[in-house]
N, C-alpha and C positions, 0 to 999 in steps of 0.2 A: 545354613543356620535356620531358615524355615521351617527343614525338619522337625532341628531341635526344637523352635517355638511350639509347632504344633505339640510334640510331647508333650512339651512345658505346660501348654494350656489344658491338655487332658489331663494332665496329672495333678492341676491345681481344680479343676471340675471335681475331678474322684474326691478327693478330700473335702470341697464344699459340701459335696452331695452326701458324703457318708456322715455328715456333722450339722445336720440343720438346726438352726434355731429359730425361735418365733419371733416377733415384733417387740422391740426395745429390749431383748437378750439375748442379741448378735455378739455375746462378749468373744466367744472363742471366734465366731468369724471375726471380729474385728482385729482381734491380737494377732490374726492366722493373714489378715490383709498386710498388719503394721509390720508384719517379720519377713513378708515378702519385699516390700516395700525398701527394708532395713537391707535385704538382699543386692536389692538393683541399685541400693545409694541413693532414695529418691526420696527429698523431704517429705514430710506429711504434718498435718494437725491432728492429735485426738483429743478425746474431750471427755472432763470428770463426771457431765449430769448426764449424757446419752451415748450410746454406742454410735459408729459409726466414726469418719474421717476423711478429712482433703488433703489428696496429696497436688503436687504441682511440679512440675519441669519446665525449661526456657525461660528467654527475659524476653522483654520488652513490654511495651504498655498495652497491649494487647490481649485477651486472655479469653481461651477457647474453653469450654468445658464439656465434660461429660459426667453422665449419673449413671450409678451401676445402682442399684436394690439388693439389699443382701438378707432379707428375713422370707423364711419360710412359714407353711399353712401349719398350722395344728387340725389333724385331723385324721378319722379311723381308717387305718390301713390295713387290711387283713384282721377286721376286731381289736385291733388294738390302736388306743388313739395314741398320737406320735406326732411329732416336727416332721414336714415332710415337703419336698421342695416340688411339689406339683406346677409350681407355675414359671419355673427356671432359672430361678434368681439366681441357683448357682452357675448357669450356663451365663449368665448374663456379666455376673461377677469374672470370670473365667475371661470373657469376649474382653473386656474393660482394661484387663490386666494383659491380655495378651496385647490388644492396641498400644499400650504401655511399652510394653517390650518391642513393638516394631517399632514404636519412635522417639526412645528415648535417645536412639547415638544420634540421632537426625541434628542438623543444622539448625535450629529454629529462630524464629524471627518476631514469634510471639511465646505469650505464656502457654501453655495447656495446664487445665488444672484437671482433676481426678476427683468426684465424689462419689464416695461410698456411704450409699444413705441407709438407715434403720429403716424400719415399719411401714412400707409400700402397703402393706395388706392392710394398716389401720386406716390408711388413707391419709396420713397428717406428718409421717415420715421426713416430708421434703419438706414443711413448716419451720420445721428441727434444725434441719439445715439452711435454712433461707436465714434462719436467726443466727446461725454461727458463721455467717458472710459468705456463703458456696457460691453465693453470684454476683460478688461484690466486683465491678468493673467489667464481669462476664459481657461479650458482645453474641455470643452465638452458643447455643448449649446443645447438646446431643445426648440420646439415650437410643439402646438397642433390645431388643426383646423377640425370641422365638414367636412363631405365630402357628396356630391349628391348620391341618391338614388341609380343611374346608377352606379355611382364607389365603394360605399361599403352599405350594404345592414344595418338594425338596427341588433345589438349586434355583428356586426363584428368592429377589430382595426388593422390597419395598422400600422409595424411599420416604416414606411417612405414614404412622400411622394414628388413626381420626380416632380417637376415643370419644365414646361419649360421658356424659355428664353421668354422678349418681348421689344418692342421698337416702339415708333409713331412719325410719321412724319405730320408737317402739313406746308404747300405750300399757296404760291399765285401765279396764273398766271398773267401777267401784260401785254396786247395785248392793242387793241382799238377799241373802239364800232366800231357799221357799224349800216346803217339802214337796213332793212330786205330786202328794194329792192334793196340794191346794197351791198352785202356781200365783194364783194372784193376790199371793200375801208377800209375794219379794218380785224381784228382775231377773230374767234371765239371762244373763250375759252370752249366753251362746246367740239371742236372739240379735244383740246390740253384733255378733262378729258375721252372722248371716246379713242384717241389713250394711254391715258395714263392707263387705266382700260385695256385694249387689251394688252398692254404690261406688266401689271405687271403679269396677269396672264398666260402671255409666259415665266416667269422665272420656270427653270426645274432643281434642283441640283439633287443631287442623290435620287431615286427612297425608297432608304432605309432609309432615313431620313425623321423625320416628320416635314414640316415648314407650313407655311400659310401667304400671301400678301393678303390686301384687302381695297379698297377704304371704308373709313366711314364717311367721309364727303365730302360734294360738296353745297357748296354756289354760285349759281352767277344767273345775271338777276335780274329785278325788276319787276313793273307791268307792265310797258310798252311791250306786244309782238311783237312789231314791230322794236325792237330795238335788235340787236346781242350782247353777251356781251364778251368784250372782256377780261375782269376781269372774275377769278374766284378764292374763296378759297377753299382747299381740306385737307383732313387727310386721312392717310394710319397706319392700325393698322397689323405689321408685329412680326411673333413669329415666334418659332422653340425649338424644345425639347433640342438643343445643344448650348450653347455658340458660338460654332467656325460657326455652322451651319447658325446663326442669321446673323455674322458677311459679310458672303458671302452674305445673300439676300442681305443686308444693302449699300453693295457695290456694287449688279449689277442694285440695285435702283437709286443708286446714280448717276451711268454713263449713264442708262434708260433717268433718269432726263436731264440730258445733250443735250443728243440726240433728244428728244422732243424737247427742244428749239431750236433747229437749223431746225429741221423737219417742225414746225408749225411758225416759224420766230416770237417767244415771248420769252418775257423773265420770267423767273421760279426761284422765290425766295423759297427756303426749311429750314427748320432744324429740328435737331432729339431731342427726348426727352424723360424722363423719361425711360430710359433702365432701365427693372429689369433683372439680373441673370436668369441663369437656377438654378436646383438645384446640388451642391455638394454635395451627402450624403456619412456620414461616416460609413463605413461598422461596425465600433465597437460600434460608436454611436447609429445605428439601431439592434446590438443584444443585446445593454443592453435595448433597447424601446422594443425590443421582448420578451425577458426575464420577462419583468414588465409586458405586458399582459396577458401572459399564466398563471404568479404566482395568479395575480388578476381575470382575466376575464376564465381563463382558455386556453387549448389548441384549444379549438371548436371556441374560439373567434378571433385566431391570421388569419388574412388574408395578402396575398401577399402583396407587396410594391404598393402603387397606382401610375399609371403614368397617368399624366393630362397636356394639353395643359396651362391650368391656370398657374400665375405669380404670385409671391409672392417677397417681399422684401427681405424676410428673410435669403434670400439665399447672400447679401452682407456683410454679417456676415463671411461667408468663403472666399467670393472673397478678403476683405480686412483683413482676417487673414487664408491663405490658412492650415494653422499648427491646424486650428479649428475643432475640432469633432463635426460634427452638425447632425442632423435627426430632422424632422418634423413628428408626429404621426398623423395619418387620424382616424376618430372614427365614423365610421357609426352611423346616427340617424334620419333614416327613413326622410330624408332632400329631398323634393319636392316644388313645381317644380324644381328649380335649384337653386345654389349660385346666389346674385345678383338680384334674379325675386324679385319684387315689395311685393309682396306676401309669399315669402319663411320663411316655416314653418318645423320645427321638432318635436323630441321626447324630452320634456328636461328632463326625466327621465335620459340621457347619462351623464349629467353635472357631477355627483356625478362619474358616472363610469369613465369618463376622469381626473376626478381629484385626483380619485386614483390612474389611471394607469402612470401620470404623477408624483403622488408623490413616485410613489414605483420606477421610471425611475430615478427623481434626487438621493433618497437612492441608489441605485444600482452602479449609475457613478461613 
């Protein structure tokens, strides 16, 4: 039976991998999962206004949940822009469905809920599932994710991933264009951009904290090289390991933007978006995952917690429900060159291992 399950999990992965869909457009993915659940005789809820679905098995007052994100990235692969599962969400769906295979015929004394969530890459799909009641009555929530080689080698599994927090700023500098021979008659938006870059790099918080802020987008000027651009669009990526540190960074950048307006005599408009909170890992949930890893793969497979500057909207579930005990399991998969790389690859044999560890985790919770 286990060999059949392993083949099935791999077949599911190959199908999801071949049919990537970007955030909020996971229509085929949602329907495919629904068809699989129908075949397995598992009850589920689907929605008319958002993609994604929620399935449930078992009986009892306690509810244990697991989350699988479904969306792919939109990125350039070999010169062609397309949906691409370079974050491994196709693998996550397959492992969570595999865990369902392994637990569905067990004698359960609790309810097990399977949350298939859209739009993790947009940082807000979890909020949509929360609105749909995904974590109502849930005591423990688990996730699972493949980790890049530099974080976890093949064969190692971590009971928790400590993601950092992230937020993004988009803005526009509004000044006046000028002739290249008469710079005093306008505002050079590129001067403002340079000043902005220097300002961002001069923000100092405690050296004991992990954080970063950097310009990631600048659009200014046109075809005429003798026109000094008075306007420019820009974007900033801001990250910190702790949510409170991110808030300090955000406040300092807001203050700096106001100072730059006065310094250069221009107007600057900006807005913050796509906040993703840092991990709030439950020691109780982490301990359950640790026991499951050792029981399934042996003590030699157990790795320490993974600390990463990457972010995941999984942590909105705990921000919105502080009583929720949650952790995300990290699986070493020989994943390289890295997450979000257009040519990301990993060892598919880990899919069954991840499914079995996740199943054991759900049964132990």
